[in-house]
C-alpha beads as a LAMMPS data file, in Angstrom:
LAMMPS data file: protein, C-alpha beads

233 atoms
232 bonds

1 atom types
1 bond types

-500.0 500.0 xlo xhi
-500.0 500.0 ylo yhi
-500.0 500.0 zlo zhi

Masses

1 110.0

Atoms # bond

1 1 1 -17.102 -6.786 3.444
2 1 1 -19.483 -4.125 3.720
3 1 1 -18.002 -1.215 1.619
4 1 1 -18.263 -2.100 -2.312
5 1 1 -15.310 -2.897 -4.407
6 1 1 -14.727 0.263 -6.440
7 1 1 -15.376 -0.559 -10.316
8 1 1 -12.399 -2.156 -12.288
9 1 1 -14.002 -3.396 -15.598
10 1 1 -11.972 -0.820 -17.226
11 1 1 -8.227 -2.300 -16.309
12 1 1 -6.435 -4.410 -19.290
13 1 1 -5.113 -7.458 -17.825
14 1 1 -2.901 -7.478 -20.480
15 1 1 -1.173 -4.339 -18.788
16 1 1 -2.439 -4.381 -15.123
17 1 1 -2.639 -6.442 -12.779
18 1 1 -5.745 -7.692 -12.093
19 1 1 -6.869 -7.368 -8.498
20 1 1 -7.148 -10.760 -7.033
21 1 1 -7.475 -13.015 -3.519
22 1 1 -4.542 -10.949 -2.084
23 1 1 -6.471 -7.531 -3.255
24 1 1 -9.373 -8.588 -1.918
25 1 1 -7.779 -9.365 1.579
26 1 1 -6.203 -6.308 2.016
27 1 1 -8.967 -4.543 1.357
28 1 1 -10.650 -6.618 4.304
29 1 1 -8.242 -5.827 6.343
30 1 1 -8.164 -2.233 5.708
31 1 1 -12.033 -1.857 6.362
32 1 1 -11.578 -4.127 9.478
33 1 1 -9.146 -1.403 10.983
34 1 1 -10.899 1.631 9.972
35 1 1 -11.235 2.938 13.353
36 1 1 -7.225 2.542 14.045
37 1 1 -7.435 4.209 10.715
38 1 1 -9.810 7.229 11.601
39 1 1 -7.670 7.857 14.755
40 1 1 -4.695 8.583 12.967
41 1 1 -6.801 11.754 11.352
42 1 1 -5.681 10.770 8.164
43 1 1 -4.706 13.460 5.805
44 1 1 -2.127 11.480 3.152
45 1 1 -2.648 8.100 2.123
46 1 1 -0.118 6.562 -0.289
47 1 1 -0.510 3.370 -2.390
48 1 1 2.849 1.823 -3.589
49 1 1 2.928 -0.244 -6.741
50 1 1 -0.786 0.908 -7.251
51 1 1 -1.470 -1.298 -10.202
52 1 1 -4.994 -1.399 -10.650
53 1 1 -5.562 1.336 -7.687
54 1 1 -8.230 -0.699 -6.141
55 1 1 -6.890 -0.541 -3.048
56 1 1 -6.042 3.310 -2.745
57 1 1 -9.965 3.941 -4.584
58 1 1 -11.062 1.360 -1.794
59 1 1 -9.496 3.501 1.378
60 1 1 -10.661 6.792 -0.031
61 1 1 -14.139 5.905 -0.339
62 1 1 -14.380 4.363 3.268
63 1 1 -12.650 7.374 5.020
64 1 1 -15.185 9.670 2.772
65 1 1 -17.961 7.430 3.903
66 1 1 -16.697 7.713 7.524
67 1 1 -15.754 11.609 7.161
68 1 1 -19.162 12.957 5.509
69 1 1 -16.623 14.815 3.469
70 1 1 -15.444 17.191 6.631
71 1 1 -11.960 15.890 5.514
72 1 1 -11.211 14.757 2.253
73 1 1 -7.352 12.754 3.156
74 1 1 -5.262 13.380 -0.188
75 1 1 -4.381 10.342 -1.946
76 1 1 -1.227 9.531 -3.792
77 1 1 -0.729 6.252 -6.091
78 1 1 2.812 5.057 -6.712
79 1 1 3.647 2.951 -9.205
80 1 1 6.925 2.171 -12.327
81 1 1 3.906 1.366 -15.206
82 1 1 2.652 4.319 -16.694
83 1 1 -0.506 1.670 -17.696
84 1 1 -0.800 1.472 -13.928
85 1 1 -1.211 5.281 -13.481
86 1 1 -4.082 5.236 -16.005
87 1 1 -6.044 2.948 -14.796
88 1 1 -5.575 4.072 -11.198
89 1 1 -6.411 7.545 -12.257
90 1 1 -9.414 6.121 -14.062
91 1 1 -10.782 3.923 -11.117
92 1 1 -10.017 6.789 -8.454
93 1 1 -12.299 8.872 -10.864
94 1 1 -14.822 6.410 -10.899
95 1 1 -15.052 5.725 -7.649
96 1 1 -15.486 9.272 -5.999
97 1 1 -15.262 12.743 -8.382
98 1 1 -13.877 14.146 -4.953
99 1 1 -11.181 12.221 -3.918
100 1 1 -7.602 14.020 -4.343
101 1 1 -5.473 12.949 -5.845
102 1 1 -1.486 12.608 -7.562
103 1 1 -0.494 10.089 -9.200
104 1 1 3.542 9.456 -8.753
105 1 1 5.810 6.986 -11.863
106 1 1 9.008 6.826 -9.515
107 1 1 10.002 3.549 -7.922
108 1 1 10.695 2.509 -4.305
109 1 1 14.565 4.034 -4.304
110 1 1 12.939 7.491 -5.585
111 1 1 15.107 10.868 -3.927
112 1 1 11.170 12.071 -4.524
113 1 1 9.514 9.706 -1.690
114 1 1 12.323 11.733 0.662
115 1 1 10.043 14.811 0.261
116 1 1 7.165 12.746 2.120
117 1 1 8.843 12.188 5.270
118 1 1 7.430 11.141 8.033
119 1 1 3.968 12.437 6.363
120 1 1 2.026 9.674 5.228
121 1 1 -0.365 8.506 7.502
122 1 1 -2.060 5.597 6.130
123 1 1 0.467 3.243 3.626
124 1 1 -0.688 0.257 1.248
125 1 1 1.533 -2.024 -0.297
126 1 1 0.923 -5.351 -2.060
127 1 1 4.121 -6.351 -3.062
128 1 1 5.951 -8.515 -5.755
129 1 1 5.576 -11.746 -2.945
130 1 1 5.939 -15.320 -5.187
131 1 1 9.384 -16.842 -5.233
132 1 1 11.272 -16.353 -8.256
133 1 1 14.695 -15.711 -9.897
134 1 1 16.400 -12.227 -9.857
135 1 1 16.203 -11.628 -13.599
136 1 1 11.882 -11.845 -13.202
137 1 1 12.262 -9.463 -10.376
138 1 1 14.089 -6.870 -12.713
139 1 1 11.800 -7.843 -15.966
140 1 1 8.794 -4.823 -17.225
141 1 1 5.640 -5.563 -17.660
142 1 1 3.243 -7.928 -15.731
143 1 1 6.511 -9.986 -14.603
144 1 1 7.451 -7.372 -12.458
145 1 1 4.153 -7.399 -10.060
146 1 1 4.470 -10.194 -9.376
147 1 1 8.139 -11.820 -9.634
148 1 1 9.510 -11.405 -5.583
149 1 1 12.977 -13.172 -5.813
150 1 1 14.344 -15.731 -3.385
151 1 1 11.475 -16.499 -0.688
152 1 1 10.086 -13.685 -2.601
153 1 1 11.424 -11.326 -0.359
154 1 1 13.449 -8.902 -3.038
155 1 1 10.974 -5.859 -2.745
156 1 1 9.739 -6.436 0.537
157 1 1 12.708 -5.926 1.836
158 1 1 13.730 -2.897 -0.159
159 1 1 10.273 -1.672 1.046
160 1 1 10.845 -1.983 4.749
161 1 1 12.887 1.536 5.113
162 1 1 10.596 2.932 3.108
163 1 1 8.007 2.461 5.583
164 1 1 10.427 3.709 8.014
165 1 1 10.878 6.887 5.574
166 1 1 7.107 7.736 5.150
167 1 1 5.207 7.037 8.031
168 1 1 3.973 9.871 9.962
169 1 1 4.405 9.568 13.855
170 1 1 0.568 7.936 14.289
171 1 1 0.999 6.628 10.855
172 1 1 -0.282 2.342 9.683
173 1 1 0.746 0.647 7.050
174 1 1 -1.282 -2.294 5.462
175 1 1 0.797 -4.982 3.620
176 1 1 0.461 -8.342 2.488
177 1 1 2.712 -11.127 2.918
178 1 1 2.538 -14.946 1.912
179 1 1 3.762 -17.841 4.298
180 1 1 6.633 -18.496 2.143
181 1 1 8.150 -14.542 2.814
182 1 1 7.880 -15.231 6.442
183 1 1 5.914 -12.650 7.877
184 1 1 7.055 -13.343 11.530
185 1 1 10.890 -12.517 10.089
186 1 1 9.235 -9.724 8.589
187 1 1 7.655 -8.587 11.631
188 1 1 11.178 -8.991 13.513
189 1 1 13.198 -6.945 11.200
190 1 1 11.019 -3.822 11.431
191 1 1 10.919 -3.706 14.999
192 1 1 14.977 -4.667 15.272
193 1 1 16.550 -2.759 12.111
194 1 1 13.721 0.108 11.582
195 1 1 11.514 0.181 15.606
196 1 1 8.765 -0.080 13.905
197 1 1 5.897 -2.061 15.499
198 1 1 4.325 -5.160 12.982
199 1 1 1.985 -7.218 13.459
200 1 1 -0.414 -10.156 11.224
201 1 1 -3.563 -9.088 11.908
202 1 1 -5.558 -11.025 8.564
203 1 1 -5.125 -14.312 7.434
204 1 1 -6.335 -16.172 4.733
205 1 1 -5.582 -19.468 2.261
206 1 1 -6.372 -18.648 -0.859
207 1 1 -5.703 -22.426 -2.842
208 1 1 -1.777 -23.013 -2.663
209 1 1 -1.138 -19.820 -0.839
210 1 1 -1.111 -18.802 3.156
211 1 1 -1.563 -14.932 2.943
212 1 1 -1.503 -12.291 5.436
213 1 1 -2.001 -8.901 6.055
214 1 1 0.932 -7.309 8.140
215 1 1 0.363 -3.804 10.013
216 1 1 3.168 -1.569 10.859
217 1 1 2.693 1.383 13.080
218 1 1 6.340 3.188 14.526
219 1 1 7.192 3.391 18.049
220 1 1 6.722 7.328 18.652
221 1 1 9.410 9.135 20.694
222 1 1 9.496 12.865 20.988
223 1 1 11.803 13.695 18.849
224 1 1 9.736 12.809 15.611
225 1 1 6.417 15.262 14.259
226 1 1 4.353 15.343 11.392
227 1 1 5.719 17.013 8.493
228 1 1 2.739 18.397 6.368
229 1 1 3.425 18.777 1.948
230 1 1 1.878 20.335 -0.058
231 1 1 -0.796 18.237 -2.223
232 1 1 1.106 18.548 -5.943
233 1 1 4.557 16.914 -5.184

Bonds

1 1 1 2
2 1 2 3
3 1 3 4
4 1 4 5
5 1 5 6
6 1 6 7
7 1 7 8
8 1 8 9
9 1 9 10
10 1 10 11
11 1 11 12
12 1 12 13
13 1 13 14
14 1 14 15
15 1 15 16
16 1 16 17
17 1 17 18
18 1 18 19
19 1 19 20
20 1 20 21
21 1 21 22
22 1 22 23
23 1 23 24
24 1 24 25
25 1 25 26
26 1 26 27
27 1 27 28
28 1 28 29
29 1 29 30
30 1 30 31
31 1 31 32
32 1 32 33
33 1 33 34
34 1 34 35
35 1 35 36
36 1 36 37
37 1 37 38
38 1 38 39
39 1 39 40
40 1 40 41
41 1 41 42
42 1 42 43
43 1 43 44
44 1 44 45
45 1 45 46
46 1 46 47
47 1 47 48
48 1 48 49
49 1 49 50
50 1 50 51
51 1 51 52
52 1 52 53
53 1 53 54
54 1 54 55
55 1 55 56
56 1 56 57
57 1 57 58
58 1 58 59
59 1 59 60
60 1 60 61
61 1 61 62
62 1 62 63
63 1 63 64
64 1 64 65
65 1 65 66
66 1 66 67
67 1 67 68
68 1 68 69
69 1 69 70
70 1 70 71
71 1 71 72
72 1 72 73
73 1 73 74
74 1 74 75
75 1 75 76
76 1 76 77
77 1 77 78
78 1 78 79
79 1 79 80
80 1 80 81
81 1 81 82
82 1 82 83
83 1 83 84
84 1 84 85
85 1 85 86
86 1 86 87
87 1 87 88
88 1 88 89
89 1 89 90
90 1 90 91
91 1 91 92
92 1 92 93
93 1 93 94
94 1 94 95
95 1 95 96
96 1 96 97
97 1 97 98
98 1 98 99
99 1 99 100
100 1 100 101
101 1 101 102
102 1 102 103
103 1 103 104
104 1 104 105
105 1 105 106
106 1 106 107
107 1 107 108
108 1 108 109
109 1 109 110
110 1 110 111
111 1 111 112
112 1 112 113
113 1 113 114
114 1 114 115
115 1 115 116
116 1 116 117
117 1 117 118
118 1 118 119
119 1 119 120
120 1 120 121
121 1 121 122
122 1 122 123
123 1 123 124
124 1 124 125
125 1 125 126
126 1 126 127
127 1 127 128
128 1 128 129
129 1 129 130
130 1 130 131
131 1 131 132
132 1 132 133
133 1 133 134
134 1 134 135
135 1 135 136
136 1 136 137
137 1 137 138
138 1 138 139
139 1 139 140
140 1 140 141
141 1 141 142
142 1 142 143
143 1 143 144
144 1 144 145
145 1 145 146
146 1 146 147
147 1 147 148
148 1 148 149
149 1 149 150
150 1 150 151
151 1 151 152
152 1 152 153
153 1 153 154
154 1 154 155
155 1 155 156
156 1 156 157
157 1 157 158
158 1 158 159
159 1 159 160
160 1 160 161
161 1 161 162
162 1 162 163
163 1 163 164
164 1 164 165
165 1 165 166
166 1 166 167
167 1 167 168
168 1 168 169
169 1 169 170
170 1 170 171
171 1 171 172
172 1 172 173
173 1 173 174
174 1 174 175
175 1 175 176
176 1 176 177
177 1 177 178
178 1 178 179
179 1 179 180
180 1 180 181
181 1 181 182
182 1 182 183
183 1 183 184
184 1 184 185
185 1 185 186
186 1 186 187
187 1 187 188
188 1 188 189
189 1 189 190
190 1 190 191
191 1 191 192
192 1 192 193
193 1 193 194
194 1 194 195
195 1 195 196
196 1 196 197
197 1 197 198
198 1 198 199
199 1 199 200
200 1 200 201
201 1 201 202
202 1 202 203
203 1 203 204
204 1 204 205
205 1 205 206
206 1 206 207
207 1 207 208
208 1 208 209
209 1 209 210
210 1 210 211
211 1 211 212
212 1 212 213
213 1 213 214
214 1 214 215
215 1 215 216
216 1 216 217
217 1 217 218
218 1 218 219
219 1 219 220
220 1 220 221
221 1 221 222
222 1 222 223
223 1 223 224
224 1 224 225
225 1 225 226
226 1 226 227
227 1 227 228
228 1 228 229
229 1 229 230
230 1 230 231
231 1 231 232
232 1 232 233
């Protein structure tokens, strides 16, 4: 990774998921795919489940360095935790004062996301992917950051229709998955149910976990148009 990782020294690890191997794998994949990202001429970038805010801050920092401030993408960070959103605000502000952003405290199922239909050019998600009980999926605090339910798919399966809803016609989505989540099946489901092209663009073994980064893109048809939205949601 050439682009420095954003400063996250302000994180309170008792309340917010601390960046780890999965975070850094996502950053590496974003950097390696920067040319494809630039081809989307990104106007709106979003991270769902932002936690520390490091991935969205890294993406914005990378794009600003490539675009030379000619076109500043707008960043939207979403989480259900106020602690995460406060941390993300600090991460973005410390990374670059020129980053334009908004923070939303909403769940994946929020109707607010419908206002951004077909508008997001780059979407990032490091989901809770660890196998767990359903009660842990519904828990609050840091447990919600890792508990993924049966096969670690509870939140991932809720996310796929959100990708379909949010991605612009040229948009790209990058998501972390682990071997137990069956990345190949996720790719097949994305194509069969939502007509989304999905591929594994990077893999790394981290201890007992075999992590992957999946890249989703929309199979564009003539009826799909990019819908601009106001900067303030």
